[in-house]
C-alpha positions, 0 to 999 in steps of 0.5 A, spaced: 166 303 493 159 306 494 154 306 489 154 313 487 161 313 485 164 311 477 170 308 477 176 312 473 175 313 466 167 310 466 163 312 461 168 315 456 168 314 450 175 311 447 178 311 440 184 307 439 189 311 435 195 307 431 201 310 427 202 306 420 206 308 415 208 315 419 201 317 419 197 317 426 190 314 424 184 312 427 181 308 422 184 305 416 178 304 413 181 311 406 187 305 406 189 303 400 189 296 399 197 296 400 197 301 407 192 295 409 196 289 407 202 292 412 197 293 418 194 286 417 201 284 417 204 287 423 205 284 430 200 284 435 202 285 442 197 283 448 198 286 454 194 282 458 200 278 457 204 282 460 207 280 467 210 286 473 218 284 474 
């Protein structure tokens, strides 16, 4: 790779969007305690542990 080339996606701001209680949200700062507890109790998946078949 040449020194003046950029990688794909480099410098792009990325915000995670999640579907919680039927709504697409970026942050949970406006959620009440019940919705925050639901998000906290969900199973978290780690994509770095996935393997190709």
